[in-house]
N, C-alpha and C positions, 0 to 999 in steps of 0.2 A: 594649334590650340587657341581657343577664344577665351579672353578674360573679361568678365564683367557683365555677362548676360546681354539682354537686348539693348540696354542703355549704353553698352560698350564703355562702361566706367568701372574701374577696379577700385571701389571705395566702399566704406561701411555706411551704415545708416546716417552717420553724421557727416558724410562726404569727406571723411579722412582717408587718404591713400593707403592702400594695403601693400605690404611687402611679402609677396608670395613666390614660391618656387615650385615648379612642376617637375616630376621625376617619372622615369620609366624603369622598371626593373624586369630583367629577363633572366631565367635560369631554371634549374631543376627544383630548387627550394628557395623561394624569394625571402626567406628569413636568414638562411645560413650559407647559401651557395648561389650567388647571383652577380650579374653585372647591373650597374645603375648609371643612368644618364640623367643629369638635372640641369635646369636653366631657369633664370628669372622669368616671371610672367608679366607681360605687358597688357594694357587694355585693348579690347577688341581683337580684330584679326590683324594684329601688328605683324609685319614681316619677320620680326625677330622671334615671334612665337612659333614659327615653324621649326620643328625638331627633326634634324637630319643626323642620324647616327652612323658613323663610319665603323662598321663591325670589325674591320681589320685592325683599326687603331684601338678599338675598345678591348679586343682580346690581348693586345700587346701590353696592357697595363700589368698583366701578371709577370711579364719579363722585367718591368721596372721594379716590381716588388721583390723579385729574386735578387736584384742588384742592391736594393735598399729595403729591408723588412718593414720600415715605417712608411714606405711609399706605396700606398694602395689606391692612388688616385692620379688623375692627370687633368690639368687645367688647360683648356683650349684658349686660343688667342681671343675669342669672343667672350670669354668668361665662363662658358659652360664647363661643367665638371663631369668627368667619367670616374667611376669607382668600381672596385671589385671586392667582393667578400667571399671568402672560401676559395674553392677551386671549381668554378663553373666552366662549362664548355658550350660553345655554340652548336655543337652536334648533339647536345642533350638538353633541349629546352622543353620544359614542362609547363611553366606558368609565365604569364606576362602581367605585371601589376602596374597600373597608372595611378599616381597620387599627387597630393599637394602638400608642401611644407610651409608653415606660417612662420616668418622671421620677424613679425611685427607684433602689434597689440592683439589682444584676444578677440576672436571672432565668434559670434553666436548665430543661431538660425535667424534671429531678428534682423541681421544685417542683409540677408537676402543675396549673398554672394553666389554667383553662378560662374561655372567654368565648363566649357564645352571641348570635347575631344573629337576629332574627325579624321578619317582617311589614314588609318594605320596600315601600312603596306611595305613590302620589300621591293626595291627597285635597283637598277644598275647591277643585275646579277652578272657575276663573272662568267664569261663564255670563252675561256681561253682554249685554244686548240693545242693538241699534243702531237708529237711526231716521234718517229724512231728510224734509225738507220743502222745498217750493218754492212761491213765490208771484210773481205778476206783475200789472201793471196797465198800461192804456194810455188816454190821453186825446187825443181828436182835436178840434181847434177848426176846424171846417169843413175846407177844404183849405189853410188857412193854416199851421197848426202841429200837430204831434203830439208827445206826451210819453209815453215808455214807461219803466217801471222794473221790475226783477226782483230777487228776493232768494232765495237758496237756502242750505240748510245740510245737511251730512251728518255724522253722528256717526262717530267712529273705528271703531266696531264694526259699522257698516252695510255691507252688501254686497248686490248684486243676486242674484236667485235663480239665475243661471247661474254664480255664482262661489262658491268655498268661503270660509268665514269666516276662514281662515288666509291670505288674500290679503296680498301685500306692502303694500298700501295701509292704513296705520294712522294716518290723520290726521283730525282734526276740522276741517272746512272750513266757512267762512262766506264767501259771495260775494254781491256786490251790484253793480248797474249801473244807469245812467240814460242814456237817449238822447233828445235833443231835435232835431227836424227843423223848420226854418222856411223857408217859401217866400217870399223877398223879391219874386219876380216877380209875386206876386198884387197888389202895389200899382201895377202898370203896366197899360196897356191890353193886353188879351188878343190884340188883333190884331197886336201887335208880335212875339208868339211868343217872348218872353224866358223863359229858364230859369235862375234864380239860387237854387239851394237852398243852405242852410247847415245843417250837421249837427254836433252836439256830442255826444261820448261820454265817459262817466266810468265807471270800474270799480274795485272795491276787493276784494281777496281776502286772507283770513286763513287760515292753515293751522297748526294746533297738533298736532304729532305725539303719538301715544300713547306711543311709545318714543323715546328719544334716537336721532337718526339713526345708522344703521349700528351699532346696539347693541341689547342686550336689556334696557337700563336703562329702567324705566318712569318716565315723567315725574313721576307722582304721588309717587315715592319720592325725588325730588331735593330736597325741602324747599321752604319758602316757601308763600305763599298759592296756592290753586288758580287756574289761569289762567281769567280771565273773558274769553272770546272776544268777547262783545258790547261790553265796555268798550274793548278794543283796536280793534275795528272802528269804533266811534264816534270814538275819539281820532284815528285815522289818516284819517278823512274830511277833516279840515280842517288837520291838522298833519303834518309830515314829520320830526318829532324822532326817531322810531325808525329812520329811514333816513338818518342823518347821521353825521358823524365822531365825535360825542360823545353817543350815546343815553343816556337815563336809564332804567335797568332797576329794577324793583321786586321782581323775583323771579329766582332763579338760572336759571329755565327761559326767561326772556324772550329770551335770545340764540338759542334754538333754534326760535323761532316764525318762520315764513315769512310775509312781507308783500309784496304786490305791488299797486301802485296806478298807474293811468294815466288820462290824459285827453287828448282830442284835439278839434280843431275843423277842419272842412274846408268849402270852398265851391267852387263852379264857376260859370262863365258860358257860355251858349251860346244859340243861337236855333234854333227849330224851324220858323219861317216865313220866307219870303223877302220882302224889302222891294221896293217899286217905286222907291224912291229910289235913283238910280245910285250915289251916294256910300256909302249904307248897304249896298247890295247887294254892293259889292266890298270892304267893310271889316268892319263888325260881323257881317254875315251869314256871313262866312268865318272868323271868329275864334272860338277856344275857349280859355277860361282856367280854371285850377284852382289852388287853394292849400291847403296842409295844414300844421297844426302839431300836434305830439304830444310829450308828456312822460311819462316812466316813472320810478317810484321803487320800489325793492325792497330787501329785507333777508332774509337767511336764516342758517342755521347756518354756512355757509362765508363769506358776504360780509357785512361790517359794513354796507355800503350799496352799491348799484349803481343809479346814476341816469343818465338819458339824455334827450336832446332832439333833435328832428328837425323841420326846416322844409323844405318842398318847394313848388316853384311850377312850373307847366307852362303853356306857351302854344303854340297851334297855329294855323296859317293854311292853308286849303285853297282853291285856286282851281280851279273846274271850268269847262271850256269848254261853253257851252250848245249851240253848233253847231260841232262839230269840223270842222276844215279837211280836206277830202277831195279827192283827185285821181283821176280815172279814167284812170290813166296808160297803159292799153292800149286805149283807145277806137279808136285809129287802126288796130288790127290785126283789125278785124271781118272783113275779107276774106282774111285770111291763114290758111291751114290750120294746125292744131295750136295756134297762138297765140290763135285766136278763142275757144277754150275758157275763156280767162282774161280776156275783155274786161270782165266785170263786177267784176273785182278793183279795189280802191281803195288808194291810198297816203295815209297820214295823217302828215304831217311833224311835227305837234305832239301831245303826250300829251293824254289825256282830262282830266287834272287835275294840278295841281302842289301839293305839300304841304310845309310847313316846320314843324318842331317844335323847341322849346327846352325843356329840362328842367334845373332847378337844384335841388340838394339840399345842405343843410348839416346835418351830423350831429355831435353832441357827446355824449360819454359819459365818466363818471368813476366809478370803483369802488375799493373798498378791502376786501381780504380781512381776516379776523379774525386772520391772522398778521401783518398790518401792510403787506402789499404793496399799493401803489397803482398804478392804471393809468388814464391819461387819453388819450382819442382825440378828435381834432378834425379833421373832414374836410369839404371843400367840393368839389362836383363839378358841372360844367356839361356837359350833353350836347345835341347837336343832330342 
């Protein structure tokens, strides 16, 4: 910015110095929804007349306002002032307004004051690279047990080749899981045909946003130590403190991190071979059982915690008639015209099989939003 015209003097027609401030507003609506950067104006092409706006710091003023409703500005070390009005976003810029504020005596056109603006541009664009990695392993112990584990991570700047880098997904994600399968039936005689598998699953997902949710505020500009996603992942493996009513946060950004952990165990019982024993044939051979237990723990920018538990049990019994009862009910009509076409038809008074199923489910969930609203659901259902 140049102050004072070709004479390079910022004075009125009586050679009295002027007290002027230059400002730039950017936003969707430069009256109600905008960012503003302002600084004092000096004479000529003074080096302090160069306006350099740190957009990351500019957007972080909204976070300061959230901590203190009266704080909608930030004063830089050189005296320049950043201000925010409404809820603007750097991703939704419609207008740019450049203007001057007079903090001194009145100025008229007779004073011939000139101010020049030149070279409005964007520089030092962030060109951060993104990366992703994935690993997995599996251990088989004969046909008795198998253990599999996987771990994957995606950087916030990573995107697949068929997507643009400006995709809405801007989270750093670390996910891991373990699955254990155990065949209890291997301890019994194979001739019995038992099937008793037990499966246990565990998963843990951590998501750290690059920007504050629904905002253009970069997480790195909110203060505090940089988020260590590996430390949070290892902490939540064995503890649920971050998904509780009184979490302990070590950084202002901790409440914006999404955490989701779950584990489950399920088992079933059935037979694949029929027994010659009459009692077993009409009891265990016909019965199928299954049971499942699952627990979920989560926390995100909206919910302080959201935890749930589900228990489910199923039982089924199916009786099949080996030799269905059949009656050739038109055998007597062999010599009767027209009816003799249907002599081979049969009548079965009993069904081929009878099946009975019972299903019981108990579900419990409790959640609390960051606004303090608590919700508890407890439900028991039995179906047959």
